[in-house]
NULUMPA-124724 format. One record per residue: x, y, z of N, C-alpha, C in turn. Coordinates in steps of 0.1 Angstrom, whole numbers. Atoms other than C-alpha are relative to their C-alpha. Layout:
BEGIN
{site {X,Y,Z},{X,Y,Z},{X,Y,Z}} ...
***
This chain:
BEGIN
{site {4,-4,14},{875,757,938},{0,-12,-9}} {site {0,10,10},{866,733,910},{13,1,-9}} {site {-11,-1,9},{894,724,886},{-3,8,-12}} {site {2,-8,12},{897,749,858},{11,-2,-10}} {site {-10,1,11},{916,751,825},{6,13,-3}} {site {-7,-13,2},{942,778,822},{10,-1,-11}} {site {-9,-1,11},{960,787,790},{9,12,2}} {site {-10,-11,-2},{992,808,796},{7,2,-14}} {site {-7,-4,13},{1006,826,765},{11,9,2}} {site {-12,-8,-2},{1041,839,766},{5,6,-13}} {site {-2,-6,13},{1047,864,739},{14,0,-4}} {site {-14,-3,4},{1084,868,740},{10,-8,8}} {site {-12,5,-8},{1107,858,769},{-5,-10,11}} {site {5,10,-10},{1087,831,788},{0,6,14}} {site {0,-8,-13},{1080,856,816},{-9,-6,11}} {site {11,3,-9},{1050,839,832},{1,-15,5}} {site {-2,14,-4},{1064,804,840},{-4,-2,14}} {site {3,3,-14},{1061,808,877},{-14,0,4}} {site {14,0,-3},{1025,818,877},{-7,-12,-6}} {site {5,12,6},{1017,789,854},{3,-12,9}} {site {-3,10,-9},{1035,766,878},{-8,0,13}} {site {8,-2,-12},{1017,780,908},{-14,-5,-2}} {site {14,4,2},{983,775,893},{-1,-15,-3}} {site {-1,14,2},{993,740,881},{1,-8,13}} {site {-2,7,-13},{1004,730,917},{-13,1,8}} {site {13,0,-8},{970,741,930},{-10,-10,-6}} {site {9,11,5},{954,713,909},{-7,4,-12}} {site {8,-3,12},{942,731,878},{7,-5,-12}} {site {-5,4,12},{947,720,843},{6,11,-8}} {site {-8,-11,5},{974,741,827},{7,-4,-13}} {site {-8,1,12},{989,745,792},{7,13,-2}} {site {-9,-12,0},{1018,769,786},{6,0,-14}} {site {-6,-2,13},{1028,783,752},{11,11,1}} {site {-11,-10,0},{1061,801,746},{4,2,-15}} {site {-2,-4,14},{1066,820,713},{15,-1,-4}} {site {-14,-2,4},{1104,827,714},{7,-14,-1}} {site {-6,13,2},{1123,797,700},{11,-3,10}} {site {-11,2,-9},{1153,802,723},{-4,-2,15}} {site {5,1,-14},{1131,801,754},{-10,-11,2}} {site {11,10,-1},{1108,772,746},{3,-12,10}} {site {-3,11,-10},{1126,748,770},{-3,5,14}} {site {3,-5,-14},{1118,771,800},{-13,-6,5}} {site {12,6,-6},{1094,755,823},{-2,-15,-2}} {site {1,14,2},{1100,720,810},{2,-8,13}} {site {-1,7,-12},{1094,695,837},{-8,6,12}} {site {8,-7,-10},{1074,720,857},{-15,1,-4}} {site {13,-4,5},{1044,729,835},{-3,-7,-13}} {site {4,6,13},{1025,711,807},{1,11,-11}} {site {-2,-10,11},{1032,728,773},{-9,-3,-11}} {site {6,2,13},{1015,733,740},{8,8,-10}} {site {-7,-8,11},{1030,744,707},{-9,7,-9}} {site {10,-7,9},{998,759,693},{-11,5,10}} {site {9,-5,-10},{980,782,717},{-14,2,-5}} {site {13,-3,6},{952,791,693},{-8,-13,0}} {site {8,13,1},{942,754,691},{-6,-3,14}} {site {5,3,-14},{936,755,729},{-10,10,5}} {site {9,-11,-5},{914,786,731},{-13,-6,4}} {site {14,6,-4},{881,766,732},{1,-8,12}} {site {-2,8,-12},{895,743,758},{1,9,13}} {site {-4,-7,-11},{906,771,781},{-12,7,7}} {site {9,-8,-8},{884,786,809},{5,14,2}} {site {-6,-13,-2},{909,814,813},{13,0,-9}} {site {-12,-1,8},{936,827,789},{8,12,6}} {site {-8,-10,-7},{965,847,804},{12,3,-9}} {site {-12,-5,8},{990,868,784},{10,6,10}} {site {-10,-4,-10},{1023,877,800},{6,14,-4}} {site {-7,-12,4},{1034,908,780},{-9,7,-10}} {site {8,-7,9},{1021,934,756},{3,-3,-15}} {site {-4,2,14},{1038,920,725},{-1,-15,-3}} {site {-2,14,6},{1035,888,704},{8,3,-13}} {site {-9,-3,11},{1064,889,679},{4,14,1}} {site {-6,-14,0},{1076,923,668},{-10,11,-2}} {site {9,-11,4},{1045,941,657},{-15,-2,4}} {site {14,3,-4},{1013,925,672},{-1,1,15}} {site {2,-2,-15},{1001,937,706},{-9,-11,5}} {site {9,10,-6},{986,911,729},{-14,7,4}} {site {13,-7,-2},{959,938,737},{-9,-2,-11}} {site {8,2,12},{946,934,702},{-6,-15,1}} {site {5,14,0},{944,896,706},{-9,-2,12}} {site {9,2,-12},{929,898,741},{-14,6,-3}} {site {13,-7,3},{902,922,729},{-8,-9,-10}} {site {7,8,9},{893,899,700},{-5,-13,7}} {site {5,12,-7},{891,869,723},{-12,3,10}} {site {12,-4,-8},{868,888,747},{-12,1,-8}} {site {11,-1,9},{846,896,718},{-6,-13,-4}} {site {5,13,3},{843,859,712},{-5,-7,13}} {site {6,5,-12},{832,854,748},{10,-7,9}} {site {-10,6,-9},{865,842,763},{4,9,12}} {site {-5,-7,-12},{877,851,798},{15,2,-2}} {site {-14,-3,3},{911,868,793},{6,9,10}} {site {-8,-9,-8},{937,883,816},{10,7,-10}} {site {-8,-7,10},{953,909,793},{-6,14,-3}} {site {4,-14,2},{950,944,779},{-9,2,-12}} {site {7,-5,12},{936,963,749},{10,8,-8}} {site {-10,-8,7},{953,982,721},{4,13,7}} {site {-3,-12,-6},{950,1014,740},{8,-1,13}} {site {-8,2,-12},{963,1000,773},{14,-4,-3}} {site {-14,3,5},{993,985,754},{7,13,-2}} {site {-7,-13,4},{1000,1020,742},{5,8,12}} {site {-4,-7,-12},{1003,1033,777},{15,-3,3}} {site {-14,4,-2},{1036,1014,779},{9,4,-11}} {site {-9,-2,12},{1050,1018,744},{0,15,-4}} {site {1,-14,4},{1040,1055,740},{-2,9,12}} {site {1,-7,-13},{1049,1075,771},{-7,14,-2}} {site {8,-12,2},{1035,1107,756},{-14,-2,1}} {site {15,4,-1},{1001,1091,752},{-4,-2,14}} {site {3,3,-14},{1003,1078,787},{-2,13,9}} {site {1,-12,-8},{1009,1113,801},{-13,8,-4}} {site {12,-6,4},{980,1126,780},{-12,-5,7}} {site {11,6,-7},{956,1101,795},{-1,5,15}} {site {0,-4,-14},{967,1110,830},{-5,15,1}} {site {3,-14,-1},{964,1148,824},{-15,2,-3}} {site {14,-2,3},{929,1144,808},{-9,-4,12}} {site {8,5,-11},{918,1127,840},{4,7,14}} {site {-3,-8,-11},{932,1153,864},{11,-5,9}} {site {-11,5,-8},{963,1134,875},{13,9,-2}} {site {-12,-8,2},{995,1154,882},{10,-7,-8}} {site {-11,7,8},{1024,1147,858},{12,9,1}} {site {-13,-7,1},{1060,1157,857},{1,7,-13}} {site {-3,-7,13},{1070,1182,830},{7,-10,-9}} {site {-5,10,10},{1077,1161,799},{-1,5,-14}} {site {1,-4,14},{1084,1166,762},{5,-12,-8}} {site {-4,10,9},{1087,1141,734},{6,6,-12}} {site {-7,-5,11},{1112,1146,707},{3,-12,-10}} {site {-3,10,10},{1119,1128,674},{13,5,-7}} {site {-12,-5,6},{1150,1148,666},{10,4,12}} {site {-9,-2,-11},{1181,1148,688},{4,15,2}} {site {-4,-14,-1},{1191,1184,680},{-11,8,7}} {site {10,-7,-7},{1157,1196,691},{0,-2,15}} {site {-1,3,-14},{1160,1178,724},{12,7,7}} {site {-12,-7,-6},{1195,1192,730},{-3,15,1}} {site {3,-14,-1},{1183,1227,722},{-10,3,12}} {site {9,-2,-11},{1154,1223,747},{7,0,13}} {site {-7,0,-12},{1178,1214,775},{9,13,2}} {site {-9,-12,-1},{1202,1243,767},{-8,12,3}} {site {8,-11,-3},{1173,1267,767},{-8,0,13}} {site {7,2,-12},{1157,1252,798},{8,-8,9}} {site {-9,8,-8},{1186,1241,820},{-6,-6,13}} {site {5,7,-12},{1176,1215,846},{4,-14,-1}} {site {-2,15,1},{1182,1178,854},{-12,-6,-6}} {site {11,7,7},{1162,1156,831},{3,-15,0}} {site {-2,14,2},{1156,1119,826},{-3,-3,-15}} {site {2,3,15},{1160,1105,790},{-6,-14,0}} {site {7,13,1},{1135,1077,782},{-2,-3,-15}} {site {2,4,14},{1138,1061,748},{-14,-4,-4}} {site {13,4,4},{1107,1055,728},{2,-11,-11}} {site {0,9,11},{1098,1028,703},{7,-13,3}} {site {-5,14,-2},{1117,995,697},{12,0,10}} {site {-11,1,-9},{1147,1005,718},{-3,3,15}} {site {3,-4,-14},{1128,1014,750},{3,-11,10}} {site {-3,11,-9},{1135,980,764},{15,-3,1}} {site {-14,0,-3},{1172,985,761},{3,8,12}} {site {1,-7,-12},{1174,994,797},{12,9,2}} {site {-11,-8,-2},{1209,1008,796},{-1,14,-7}} {site {1,-13,7},{1197,1037,774},{-8,10,8}} {site {7,-9,-9},{1175,1051,801},{11,8,8}} {site {-11,-7,-7},{1196,1079,817},{-7,11,9}} {site {5,-9,-10},{1189,1099,848},{10,11,3}} {site {-10,-11,-1},{1206,1133,848},{3,4,14}} {site {-4,-4,-14},{1226,1146,878},{3,15,1}} {site {-4,-14,-1},{1237,1181,868},{-12,10,-1}} {site {11,-10,0},{1215,1211,876},{-2,7,-13}} {site {2,-7,13},{1222,1227,843},{-3,-9,-12}} {site {3,10,11},{1215,1195,823},{11,-3,-9}} {site {-12,1,9},{1250,1195,808},{3,-15,-3}} {site {-2,14,2},{1253,1157,813},{-10,-6,-9}} {site {10,5,9},{1220,1151,796},{3,4,-15}} {site {-4,-5,13},{1232,1172,766},{11,-9,-6}} {site {-11,8,5},{1264,1151,764},{-5,-14,-3}} {site {6,13,3},{1244,1118,766},{-8,0,-13}} {site {8,0,12},{1220,1129,739},{9,1,-13}} {site {-9,0,11},{1249,1138,716},{7,-13,-3}} {site {-5,13,2},{1264,1104,722},{-10,-9,-6}} {site {11,8,6},{1231,1087,715},{-3,3,-14}} {site {2,-4,14},{1227,1106,683},{10,-7,-9}} {site {-11,7,8},{1260,1091,670},{-2,-15,1}} {site {0,14,-1},{1255,1056,684},{-13,-7,-3}} {site {13,6,1},{1218,1050,683},{-10,8,-9}} {site {9,-8,8},{1204,1076,659},{-7,-8,-11}} {site {6,8,11},{1196,1049,633},{-12,-8,6}} {site {10,9,-6},{1174,1030,658},{-9,8,10}} {site {8,-7,-10},{1162,1055,685},{-8,11,-8}} {site {8,-10,8},{1134,1073,666},{-7,10,8}} {site {6,-10,-8},{1122,1092,695},{4,-2,15}} {site {-3,1,-14},{1127,1099,732},{-8,11,8}} {site {7,-9,-9},{1110,1116,761},{10,6,10}} {site {-7,-7,-11},{1127,1142,783},{-9,3,11}} {site {8,-1,-11},{1112,1141,817},{7,8,11}} {site {-6,-7,-10},{1120,1167,843},{3,-9,13}} {site {-3,8,-11},{1138,1150,872},{-6,6,13}} {site {6,-4,-12},{1119,1151,905},{6,-8,11}} {site {-6,7,-12},{1134,1143,939},{-11,-5,9}} {site {10,6,-10},{1115,1121,964},{2,-15,1}} {site {0,15,-1},{1106,1085,970},{-7,-6,-12}} {site {6,7,12},{1100,1062,940},{-8,-11,5}} {site {9,11,-4},{1071,1039,946},{-10,-3,-11}} {site {9,4,10},{1049,1019,923},{-13,-5,6}} {site {13,4,-5},{1012,1015,928},{-6,-10,-10}} {site {5,11,8},{998,982,915},{-14,-4,3}} {site {14,5,-2},{961,974,911},{-3,-11,-9}} {site {6,11,8},{942,944,898},{-14,4,-4}} {site {12,-5,6},{914,953,875},{-8,-11,-6}} {site {8,11,4},{885,930,867},{-9,3,-13}} {site {8,-4,11},{872,948,836},{-10,11,3}} {site {10,-11,-5},{849,971,856},{6,9,11}} {site {-5,-7,-11},{867,981,887},{13,-7,6}} {site {-11,6,-7},{898,976,909},{-5,-8,12}} {site {3,7,-13},{898,951,937},{5,9,11}} {site {-3,-9,-11},{901,966,972},{14,-1,4}} {site {-14,1,-5},{936,953,979},{9,6,-11}} {site {-9,-7,9},{963,975,964},{14,-4,4}} {site {-14,3,-2},{1000,965,960},{9,12,-2}} {site {-10,-11,1},{1027,990,967},{14,-6,0}} {site {-13,7,1},{1062,981,955},{11,10,-4}} {site {-12,-9,2},{1097,995,952},{10,-8,-8}} {site {-8,6,10},{1118,986,922},{15,2,3}} {site {-15,-1,-1},{1156,980,923},{6,-4,-13}} {site {-3,3,14},{1167,983,887},{15,-1,-3}} {site {-15,0,3},{1205,988,889},{5,-13,4}} {site {-6,13,-2},{1227,958,888},{6,-2,13}} {site {-8,2,-12},{1248,964,919},{-7,7,12}} {site {5,-6,-12},{1239,972,955},{4,15,1}} {site {-2,-15,-1},{1236,1009,963},{-5,7,-12}} {site {6,-5,12},{1218,1014,930},{11,6,-9}} {site {-11,-3,9},{1250,1014,910},{1,-9,-12}} {site {-2,8,11},{1258,1001,876},{-10,1,-11}} {site {9,-1,11},{1239,994,844},{-15,-4,5}} {site {14,3,-3},{1201,993,845},{-3,-14,-6}} {site {5,13,4},{1184,959,843},{-15,1,-1}} {site {15,0,-1},{1148,949,839},{-4,1,14}} {site {3,-1,-15},{1148,944,877},{9,-10,7}} {site {-8,9,-8},{1171,930,903},{-7,-5,13}} {site {7,4,-12},{1146,928,931},{-11,10,3}} {site {12,-8,-3},{1114,942,946},{-3,-1,15}} {site {6,1,-13},{1101,951,980},{-14,5,-1}} {site {14,-4,1},{1064,956,987},{-8,-3,13}} {site {10,3,-10},{1034,956,1009},{-13,2,-6}} {site {14,-2,4},{996,955,1005},{-7,9,9}} {site {8,-9,-8},{972,981,1017},{-13,3,-7}} {site {12,-4,6},{938,996,1010},{1,11,-10}} {site {0,-10,10},{928,1022,985},{2,14,6}} {site {-4,-12,-8},{947,1050,1002},{2,12,-10}} {site {-2,-12,8},{957,1085,990},{8,-2,-13}} {site {-8,3,12},{984,1071,966},{-9,-6,-11}} {site {9,6,10},{957,1050,949},{-10,10,-5}} {site {11,-9,4},{930,1076,949},{4,11,-10}} {site {-5,-11,8},{951,1103,933},{6,-4,-13}} {site {-5,5,12},{963,1081,905},{-10,-9,-7}} {site {9,10,7},{944,1049,895},{-15,4,3}} {site {14,-3,-3},{912,1062,913},{-6,10,-10}} {site {5,-9,10},{910,1089,886},{-1,-5,-14}} {site {1,5,13},{914,1067,856},{-8,-13,0}} {site {7,12,-1},{892,1038,868},{-11,-1,-11}} {site {10,1,10},{864,1047,845},{5,-2,-14}} {site {-7,2,13},{888,1049,815},{4,-14,-2}} {site {-4,14,1},{901,1014,822},{-13,-9,-1}} {site {12,7,1},{865,1002,826},{-5,1,-15}} {site {4,-2,14},{856,1017,792},{9,-9,-10}} {site {-9,8,8},{886,998,778},{-2,-15,2}} {site {2,14,-3},{877,965,794},{12,-7,5}} {site {-13,6,-4},{912,960,808},{-3,-10,11}} {site {0,10,-10},{917,929,829},{14,-4,4}} {site {-14,4,-4},{948,921,850},{6,10,9}} {site {-9,-8,-8},{976,937,868},{4,13,-8}} {site {-5,-13,7},{984,974,860},{7,8,11}} {site {-9,-6,-10},{1012,993,877},{3,14,-5}} {site {-5,-13,4},{1021,1030,877},{11,4,10}} {site {-12,-3,-8},{1055,1040,889},{0,16,2}} {site {2,-14,-4},{1056,1074,907},{12,5,8}} {site {-8,-7,-10},{1079,1099,925},{-9,8,8}} {site {8,-8,-9},{1063,1113,956},{9,8,9}} {site {-7,-8,-10},{1074,1141,979},{-10,8,7}} {site {9,-8,-9},{1059,1166,1003},{-10,8,-8}} {site {8,-9,9},{1044,1185,973},{-10,-7,-8}} {site {10,7,8},{1026,1158,955},{5,-14,-5}} {site {-3,13,6},{1025,1125,935},{2,2,-15}} {site {-3,-3,14},{1041,1125,901},{2,-14,-8}} {site {-2,13,7},{1035,1094,879},{11,1,-11}} {site {-11,0,9},{1064,1084,857},{-3,-9,-13}} {site {3,9,11},{1053,1054,836},{-9,-11,4}} {site {9,11,-2},{1028,1026,833},{7,-13,-3}} {site {-3,14,4},{1033,988,832},{-14,-6,0}} {site {13,5,1},{999,976,819},{0,-15,-3}} {site {-3,14,1},{1008,939,824},{5,-4,13}} {site {-7,5,-12},{1024,917,851},{14,7,0}} {site {-14,-4,-2},{1057,930,865},{8,-12,3}} {site {-9,12,-2},{1087,907,867},{13,5,7}} {site {6,12,-7},{1097,895,893},{-11,3,9}} {site {11,-4,-9},{1068,914,909},{-11,-11,2}} {site {11,10,0},{1042,887,900},{4,-12,9}} {site {-4,11,-9},{1063,860,918},{-2,4,14}} {site {2,-5,-13},{1063,881,949},{-14,2,4}} {site {14,-1,-2},{1026,888,946},{-6,-13,3}} {site {4,14,-2},{1020,851,943},{3,-5,15}} {site {-4,4,-13},{1040,845,975},{-8,7,11}} {site {7,-7,-11},{1020,871,994},{-15,-1,-1}} {site {15,3,0},{985,860,982},{-1,-13,7}} {site {1,12,-9},{976,835,1009},{-13,-8,-3}} {site {11,8,5},{944,823,992},{4,-6,-13}} {site {-3,7,13},{941,804,959},{4,10,-11}} {site {-4,-8,11},{960,821,931},{-8,-2,-12}} {site {8,4,12},{941,802,904},{-14,6,1}} {site {14,-5,-2},{907,812,919},{0,15,-1}} {site {-1,-14,1},{919,848,921},{0,5,-15}} {site {0,-4,14},{927,850,884},{-12,-5,-8}} {site {12,4,6},{897,830,874},{-11,11,2}} {site {10,-10,-3},{874,855,892},{3,13,-7}} {site {-3,-13,6},{893,885,879},{-3,0,-15}} {site {3,1,14},{890,873,843},{-15,-1,-4}} {site {14,1,2},{853,866,847},{-8,12,5}} {site {6,-12,-4},{846,901,860},{-6,-1,14}} {site {4,1,-14},{840,889,896},{8,8,9}} {site {-8,-7,-10},{852,905,928},{7,-11,8}} {site {-7,12,-6},{879,880,940},{0,2,15}} {site {-1,0,-14},{878,870,976},{15,-4,4}} {site {-15,3,-1},{916,873,981},{5,4,14}} {site {-7,-3,-12},{936,871,1013},{15,2,-2}} {site {-14,-3,3},{970,887,1013},{8,2,14}} {site {-8,-2,-11},{999,888,1037},{1,14,5}} {site {2,-14,-5},{996,919,1059},{14,6,5}} {site {-12,-6,-4},{1033,925,1066},{8,5,-13}} {site {-9,-5,11},{1062,931,1041},{6,-12,-7}} {site {-6,11,8},{1077,911,1013},{11,5,-8}} {site {-10,-3,10},{1108,911,992},{3,-11,-9}} {site {-5,10,9},{1120,893,961},{14,4,-5}} {site {-14,-2,4},{1156,889,950},{2,-9,-13}} {site {-3,8,12},{1165,879,914},{14,-5,1}} {site {-13,6,0},{1194,855,913},{4,-3,-14}} {site {-4,0,14},{1213,857,880},{13,-6,-2}} {site {-13,6,4},{1242,843,861},{6,8,-12}} {site {-6,-7,11},{1267,857,836},{-6,-4,-14}} {site {-5,-14,0},{1264,876,813},{-11,11,4}} {site {11,-9,-4},{1232,891,827},{5,13,6}} {site {11,-3,8},{1221,919,820},{3,1,-15}} {site {-5,-2,14},{1241,917,787},{-2,-13,-8}} {site {1,12,9},{1239,894,757},{14,-3,-5}} {site {-13,5,5},{1271,874,751},{-1,-15,0}} {site {2,14,1},{1265,839,738},{11,-9,5}} {site {-11,8,-4},{1300,826,744},{1,0,15}} {site {0,-1,-14},{1300,838,780},{-11,-8,6}} {site {11,8,-5},{1266,823,786},{2,-15,-2}} {site {-3,14,2},{1276,790,771},{10,-6,9}} {site {-10,5,-9},{1307,787,792},{-3,0,14}} {site {2,-2,-14},{1293,798,825},{-14,-4,5}} {site {14,0,-5},{1255,794,826},{-9,-10,-6}} {site {10,9,7},{1238,772,800},{-1,-14,6}} {site {2,13,-6},{1223,741,816},{6,-2,13}} {site {-6,1,-13},{1239,749,849},{-10,-6,10}} {site {9,6,-11},{1225,730,879},{-3,10,10}} {site {4,-8,-11},{1205,748,905},{-1,-10,12}} {site {-1,9,-10},{1214,730,937},{-5,6,13}} {site {6,-5,-13},{1195,733,971},{7,-9,11}} {site {-7,7,-11},{1214,724,1003},{-10,-6,9}} {site {10,6,-9},{1181,716,1021},{-11,-4,-9}} {site {11,5,8},{1149,699,1010},{-11,10,-3}} {site {11,-9,2},{1127,729,1012},{1,8,-12}} {site {0,-9,12},{1117,750,982},{-9,12,3}} {site {8,-11,-4},{1097,776,1001},{6,13,-5}} {site {-5,-12,4},{1101,810,985},{8,0,-12}} {site {-8,1,12},{1118,797,954},{-10,1,-12}} {site {9,-2,12},{1102,809,921},{8,-1,-13}} {site {-6,2,13},{1109,801,885},{1,12,-9}} {site {-1,-8,12},{1122,823,858},{5,-8,-12}} {site {-5,8,12},{1145,807,832},{6,-13,6}} {site {-4,13,-6},{1146,772,847},{-8,-11,-7}} {site {6,12,4},{1137,737,837},{3,-11,9}} {site {-3,12,-9},{1137,703,854},{2,-12,-9}} {site {-4,12,8},{1155,673,839},{3,-11,10}} {site {-2,11,-9},{1153,640,857},{0,4,15}} {site {1,-5,-14},{1143,658,889},{10,11,4}} {site {-10,-10,-3},{1173,682,887},{-4,13,-6}} {site {3,-13,5},{1166,719,884},{12,5,-8}} {site {-11,-5,8},{1187,735,856},{-4,13,-6}} {site {1,-12,7},{1192,768,839},{-5,-2,-14}} {site {5,2,13},{1172,772,807},{0,14,-7}} {site {1,-12,8},{1168,798,779},{14,6,-2}} {site {-12,-7,4},{1194,824,770},{3,13,8}} {site {0,-13,-7},{1189,852,796},{8,0,13}} {site {-7,0,-13},{1207,841,828},{-8,4,12}} {site {8,-4,-11},{1178,847,851},{-8,-13,5}} {site {7,13,-2},{1170,812,865},{-11,1,11}} {site {9,1,-11},{1152,819,898},{-2,14,7}} {site {2,-11,-9},{1137,845,921},{-3,-6,14}} {site {1,4,-14},{1139,841,959},{-8,10,8}} {site {9,-10,-8},{1112,857,982},{1,-3,15}} {site {2,1,-14},{1107,864,1018},{-11,9,5}} {site {11,-9,-6},{1080,879,1040},{1,0,15}} {site {-1,-1,-15},{1077,891,1076},{-9,11,4}} {site {8,-10,-6},{1060,914,1099},{7,14,-2}} {site {-7,-12,3},{1087,940,1092},{8,-2,-13}} {site {-8,1,12},{1107,947,1061},{13,-7,3}} {site {-13,6,-4},{1139,936,1079},{-3,-15,2}} {site {3,15,-2},{1122,902,1088},{-1,-6,-14}} {site {1,5,14},{1113,898,1051},{14,-2,-6}} {site {-14,1,6},{1149,905,1041},{7,-12,6}} {site {-8,11,-7},{1163,880,1067},{-5,-13,-6}} {site {5,13,5},{1140,852,1054},{5,-2,-14}} {site {-4,2,14},{1148,858,1017},{15,-3,-1}} {site {-15,2,1},{1186,860,1022},{4,-13,7}} {site {-3,13,-6},{1186,830,1045},{-3,-11,-10}} {site {3,10,11},{1169,811,1016},{10,0,-11}} {site {-10,-1,10},{1195,823,992},{13,-7,4}} {site {-11,7,-6},{1222,809,1015},{0,-15,-2}} {site {2,15,2},{1208,774,1008},{1,-4,-15}} {site {-1,3,15},{1213,777,970},{14,0,-4}} {site {-13,1,5},{1244,767,952},{-1,0,-16}} {site {-2,-1,14},{1250,779,916},{13,7,-3}} {site {-12,-7,3},{1285,786,905},{-2,12,-9}} {site {1,-13,7},{1289,822,893},{-12,8,2}} {site {12,-7,-2},{1256,833,907},{3,13,7}} {site {-1,-13,-7},{1251,869,918},{-13,6,2}} {site {13,-6,-3},{1224,891,932},{3,12,9}} {site {-1,-11,-9},{1218,923,951},{-3,-4,14}} {site {2,3,-14},{1221,921,989},{-7,11,8}} {site {5,-11,-7},{1203,953,996},{-15,3,-3}} {site {14,-1,3},{1167,947,985},{-8,3,13}} {site {8,-4,-12},{1144,964,1010},{7,9,9}} {site {-7,-8,-10},{1171,984,1027},{-5,15,-1}} {site {5,-14,1},{1157,1018,1013},{-11,2,10}} {site {11,-2,-9},{1125,1012,1033},{5,0,14}} {site {-5,1,-14},{1144,1002,1065},{7,13,3}} {site {-8,-12,-3},{1166,1033,1061},{-7,13,-1}} {site {8,-12,-1},{1138,1058,1060},{-10,3,-10}} {site {10,-3,10},{1117,1057,1029},{-14,-2,6}} {site {14,2,-6},{1087,1043,1049},{-3,11,9}} {site {2,-12,-9},{1091,1071,1075},{-4,12,-8}} {site {3,-12,8},{1091,1097,1048},{-14,-1,-6}} {site {14,1,6},{1059,1084,1031},{-10,2,11}} {site {9,-2,-11},{1042,1082,1065},{-1,14,4}} {site {0,-14,-4},{1052,1117,1074},{-7,9,-10}} {site {7,-8,10},{1039,1131,1041},{-15,-4,-1}} {site {15,3,0},{1005,1114,1047},{-5,-8,-11}} {site {4,8,12},{1005,1090,1018},{-5,-14,3}} {site {3,14,-2},{1001,1056,1034},{-14,-3,5}} {site {14,2,-4},{969,1059,1054},{-3,-14,4}} {site {4,13,-4},{949,1028,1062},{5,-11,-9}} 
***
């Protein structure tokens, strides 16, 4: 592929560093903009930077946004739509696709309008009304905050009691502690089954043939214990447009085409023997999912996103086995504590006992005089990936690579991919969801 010019725009937390680095290593001309002041050192030494992304728009052959927000009140979908109207090739959303993530009630409406099954759900803007609903309709529920606090992962609560009594207790506590900020929440009926995310890549008109299926591991500790994080690791595989795809994204493909969406879009679902039940959208790249997708795309990543942004059908080759990604973190992740971070993690060295860097992906890292160092304020320096013909082989490769890394105080989950090995794959196959 000819050398192309890629402009990467990071709206908030420098999320897209690894993709920019990958495209840069493939020989393309890259410029990377980071909005958040505390994160602007991330990627230094790895990727060329710019401090004014708007000044680079004419230069760019492709513009890539990493999230749905720029600042606190401007959605990147609005910016992406404006740039497309100017004739630019953009990987990014639209105002309505941004809304799929920020307004869960709207997301459910879109699914229902297009004949997709949904879990029983209700949106409340008053805690007492939500409590009354649970008392009158006793069942286990999931509490999902709406608005500005929905990214405070520890506020998501999955009920365990059949009568919903624990959900009532949590809502009463949230009313006291978060009532001034949590302006709304969704109560979603809890459904038992296998949690699986379906991830498609859309070129503005249609999905590409290859579909990514992934399994999130959001809790901090092995065994799915502890506080929720953005993500501690992901396992995945690629397949064709099977039943899982057809009964979800296959039904809203025309809606996405009308929107002109371009990029990765993910829908997380619970599936069981009775059906597929979507839970929430991620209309953007997932993290660290994109790093793992890069690892498993065996053709040119830059060419793939160039074709996607220009409405072409990418000729992409993907690894046909299984893949896992493990996020390696430092204190105080997933919490904010500047003193702890300064004492344990800021500018810490990332040391490799061998010369290889295969499967090592950037998050909050920089390079100073050839030395990898921790950057930013979040304590998420790297992601380590592995792949293999089986999920266990992918696990073995990833954790062997982690054994070659030295960072004082680092921690990670050692069970990424185990759920598949221990029976989730068999259940999905038995229910007839995997197909070709």
